[in-house]
N, C-alpha and C positions, 0 to 999 in steps of 0.2 A: 222237346225230348219225347219219352213216352207222355201216353196220355195217362194223367191225373183229375180224377173225380170231384172234384169239386161240385156242391149242390144246385142246382140253379133251378129258379119256377119252373115246373111245366107249361108249355105252351101248349094249351088245347084246342085253338085255334087252328093253331098251327097243322096239327093231328089232325084234323076236319076238314081242313082242303077238299075239294075239287078237282079233281083236275081233268083236261079238256084235252083232247086230239086239236091239235091245230088244222084247219082245216088246209087242202093246197095252195087254194090262191092269196093265206097271209103268208103264208114265206116268200118272199121277193120275186124270187128268180127261178123256182119249182123247185121240187122238193127239198130239202134238208136232209143232206148223207153226210158220215164224218168218215170221211175215209178212214181205211182201215181201220174201223171199228167192225166188232163178230158182232153185235146187237145195241142196237140205240131203242131210246120211246121218247117220240117228242107229245112236250105238254101244254097247253098254252093256260096262262094263270094273272088272274090281274093282282097281283102283289110277288112279285118274284125274292123280294126279302127272307131274311128272318119270321119278318113278324106274322108273313101270311104262305110265304113260300114251302118248295119241296128239299127238305133240306134235314140233319137229323142233330138236333138240340146236344145230345152226347159228345158228339164227336170236336165240336170248338167250347167247352165248358170249360171254363176257370181261366179262358186267354183276354177277356177282356177287362174293364171293372166291370160294375154291378153298375153304375151310374151311368155309363154311356147315354147316349139320348138314342130315345127308340128311331129304326131309321123310316127314311121314306121311301110310304108304298111306289112301286115301280112296276109295272106292264111291260110283260112280253112271255116273249116263246123260250124252253129249259127242251135241253135235248141229255135226259142221263143213260149210261153206255157203260162199251169195257172195250178194250182191244182183247185181242187171243193175248191168252198168258193159261198158262197150269197151273199157278197158283192163286191157292181160293180160299186167303184172311180177311179177306174181305165181304160180310152178309149183309151188307146193303142194298135193300129191293130183296134179300131173300136169297139173293144170285151166287153165293156164295163163290167168287169172283172174284182178282184183283184187277188190277189197268183199271178200276173206274175209274170215271171220269163226269166229271155235270159243265156244260153250254148256255149260258146264260144269254139269251137275244132280247136287250130291252127295245120297246117301239116305239120309244124317243133314242136314235143314235146318233152319239158325237162323231162318227167314226173313226173311235178307238177302241182296243183293244189288250186288254188285262191276263194277261196268262202266270198261274200260278202251284206253286205245291204244297203240299202240307207240311205243315211244320210238324216232328217228334216221328212217331209209325202211327200219327190219327190217318182217315180216309179223306175222301175229296169232298165233305163240308166244311173241314177242319177251319179254312179261313170264309166261312160265311158271312160270322159277325163280325166280325175287322175286317175284312178287307172289299169282298161280295158286296154286302150293304152301299160300302164311302164309293167304291166307283161303278155301280149299278146307278147312283143319287149323282151320278156325275155327268152319266149318258154313254159309259163304257160298257161294251159288251164283256162275256168275263166264264173264263171257262178254268177250270184245277181237275187235277191228279193224285191219284190216292198216291204215286210212284211206284207202280207196280210189285209191292207190298205190304203189310199192314200188322201190327201187333207185334207182339212184345220177344214173340218168334221168329219177324222178321227176314233173320239173321240163317231159317232155314234155305233159305231161296234160292236157286244159283246150285253153284259145280266147284268151286272154284269160291276162294277167300275173298271177302269185297263184291261176289257178283250183282249182293241185293242190292248196295247203295249203288253202282257205277248203274243198274239196270234200271235204278230212280232218274238220272240221266237222261238216257235216252226218251224215258216216259214222257218227260216235259220235253224234249222237241217234240216228238210224236204227238203230243197233243198241242202244243202250239204251232205246227206247222195244218196239222188239221182245223184246229178252231180259224187260222186264217179262212180254208176254204170254207170253210164254213160260215164264218161272218159276209164272205163274196158270195155266195150262193141266196143268202136273207140278204143284205141288202144292197144287191147288183154291181158291189162296189169290193175291192178287197181291203183292211186298213190299212187307216191314213198314216198309223200310230199304233204299235207294238208297243210293250211297255210289260216285262221280266218285272214279282216281285213275290215276296213270302217272311216269315219269320222261322226261327232257326235252324233246323232240317231245311226249310224251304229257302230259308234267306243264301245256305249254302249254294240250294240250285238257283238261284239268281246268279249268284258270279258265277258258277260253272257254266251257264249258258252265253253270258255274256262274254269271256273268256273263250271259247268255247263253238259257239255261233251266233258271234253278234252279230251276224248277216239277217237275223231270226227278229233282227228284235230295236226300238229305237233306244231303250234304256230300262232300267232298272230300280228301284230300290229294296235296299234289303236292309230288314232290321235284324239285328240281334246270330247275323248265319253261321252255322258251326267250321269251326276250320280245321278242316284235313291237313295236314303237312306232314310229310312222307320224316323230317328229320325232326317234327317234332316244331312245336308244343302241336298235343290232339285231348281228345277226350284221354287216352290212353296214358296219357303222359299227365296232367296233375291230377288223373281224377285218382291213382292208387297210392299217393300220398297223405291224398283230401280222407281219404279211409280209416291210411292207420294213422295220421292227427287224430279224427273227429274219434275213432275209437280211443285210443289211447289216453288222448282227455289233452294233445299236446295241443296244442294250440297254433302255437308258431309256427309246428309244421303243415296248418293250416293254410297257414295268412304265404309260409315261402312254394306251397299250392300253386299263389295266384288268387285264391279268398277275401278282399279286405276285409281288416281288422270287425270295422268297423260294421260288416255285413253279418256279424256273429247271431246276429239274434234271430235269422235264416237257415244255420245247418241244422237244427233239427229237423228242421223241416222236407230238407231237400236230402237229412240225410236218411228219412225216413220214405221220401219219395223216389229222391232223385239218383241221389249218387252213385250206392250198391247195381240197381236194374238197372243203368244207361250203363256203367262201369262192364257189365256182365255181357250185356247182351251187344255193344258192341265189342269188344273183346273175342263173344263167338264169330260171328261177320267177319271179321279181318286178322284174326290170330286161334282158333280151333279148337285147334290138336295143342296148346300151349295144357291145359286140363283135361281135354276129349267136355262132350255134356252131360251134364247131372242127371240123375232122374228129377221129373216134374213134382215142385214141391220142394227141394232140398235151399234149405235157407238158404238167402248171399248173405257170406262175411258173414256166416252166427257163432261168438265165441269154440276158439276147437278147430272150426274145418277144416279140410286141408284143403292149401290149394287156392284157398282163399283168393278172393282177386284182389282184396287188400295187396295180395302182395309179389304182380303183378309186375313188373321190370321190361318198358318197352323197349329200351338201350338195348334189351341180352337176346331180343325177338326178332333176327332180320326178316324172317318170314313174314310180320306184321307188318315190315317198313316195307314190302315187297307189296302184300295189297295193303296199304293207304298208297305210294304213285301210282295205284290206277286209277286214284279219283282224287289224286291229289290238285291245289289250286295251284296257280301260277305268280297272278294278282297282272295275268296280260290282258284287262276289260280292252274291250273292243268300242262300246260305248256306254252311256253317262254313265254312270253309277251314283249312288247318294245310301249311304251305310249309318243306322244309327248302331247305339250302344246302350245300355244303361253299365251306370257304375256300381253299381248293386248284383248286379249279375250271379245267381251264387251254383249255375250252369254250366253254361259256359266265359269264367274270373271274362272280364275285356280284357284284364295283362297278360291273356293265353287266348287271346281270339282274334276280336277285330282292333284290337291296337297293335298289335301283329302284320295281318290279313294291311292293317294301311300303309305299315313301312315296306310290307312287300309289291303293293300297289307302286309304288316311288320312286323300287329298286328295278323295277319293271317299265319304269319310262311314263307309266299309263296318268299320271299325279293330275294332267290337267285335264283327267274323264269324271274326277273322284274328289267326293266331298264328302266329308267321314262330320257323326253327331256324337260325340258321347255325354249319354242325358246322367247328369249327376241325379242320384235317386231309383232312379229305373233297375229293373232290377226282367227273372227272366218273362214271368208267366203274371198279367196284369193284375187278375183275385187277389194277388198277396198285397197290394193297396187298399184291396178294401180291409185287410187286418191291419195291414202298417199305416194309415194315409198321414201319421205323425212324422214319415221315415222315407214313405218309399213316394215314387211318382208314378201315374201309367204312361207308359208308350204308344198309346193308339190314337193321342193323340196328336205325338211327337212324326209320329208313322203317317198321319193323316198332312203333316204338317207340310214333311219333305216330300211325298208324292205331286202335293200340288209343288213346290219349289221344283223339281225333275218337271211339270209340263211346260214351267218358265224356262227350266233350261233349253226345252225342246223346242223354243220357239224364240228362242234368244235370250232369254233374262238367264245371268250370272246368278246364282244364289247362293245364300251367304255364306263366307269364307269355313274350311274345316270346324268347329268349335268344338270347348265340355261347355254344356249349355247350365247352368244351372239350378238346384234348385229353389223354381221360385216361395217364395212367403205361403202363398195362397195358392196352395197346389188344382186344376181343374181338373177335368174328366174331355174337359170338350176345344182344348188349348194349349198349344206348348208353340213357344217363338225360339226358330234354332240361331238367329244374328240377332 
């Protein structure tokens, strides 16, 4: 969801990295051209990882545990650029242009491609530490998009309610097609396997792609994906009562909204950084007429604020339901999908998110293509594990185990059955057994 800036060490070596143009003879079957791109820059790097590559540490801050092992250096080529677009929220490289992408092409390629969209309203480098480092070390090419609009004002993009989120889906489809073509240019053959993966909003994108464009992918791993359901539940149904309960001290109301009672130690943080802001910006995207745009700087849900978003009633807003219908999920996946979600997620509570999506998949008759792992002690961002190591567990190693399980599934080995995965007595930032 929205980016929360959490202090991380500066990576001086990364900022000082020298980038060099890739000579034409080193690009495989001719010059690399990203189909449909308005701009692209090609660089050769001795290390494509976050330890030495071309990235933005602020974009992935807070999404992984602090003691996640250092990435393996991977040499190769990187393409940065953007597709034609009219919005300008993404300022990476000084471009002030949305629909930015990054495509990484390792020298030692395993024949596969991993495609992802950013979590929250972050930019194209948001998955670099959690996902890109991992899959590059396994030999995959990697492609990521900023989804076509970025930042807390993302909802200002588009003309109709829901346009900005609908663009997320089309931008991932666009990048997948373009990246598959680039891979064929670089390695003289198309990818033998294309996998979609992502976390939070990126997980929603995985679900939507496998429902709507299964022909582009072999499978996917969904890490705590956002659920958009027109009838509910969705963000606009459970965040307002949680806000009201928190503000009035009615803890039972927060629990009734879907947030586990045992997660109360995380409520202060999420109210300060996530709940108010998330409700506001997504309601502005899907139901902007409810109270109109506020002047910049107006506090969210401050005491006495008229039409505070804690008072929002999704059920009474048919126009909001109509907008959500444009982006809603169905559960009708067409390729194998593994979903993992933490039981102490205090932004997308599991009982109102992935539990519901798992039921949607089964009701749609696609259960044979689906595995669902409920990770006890997992929460929405892994940096919170650093603050509460005695109560939480990081999901990054669980995602990596799930990814390996999908690889095995695509090769004929059935993954572990869907299950609730207990929190071990000794929590690790590197290991997570799913079955």
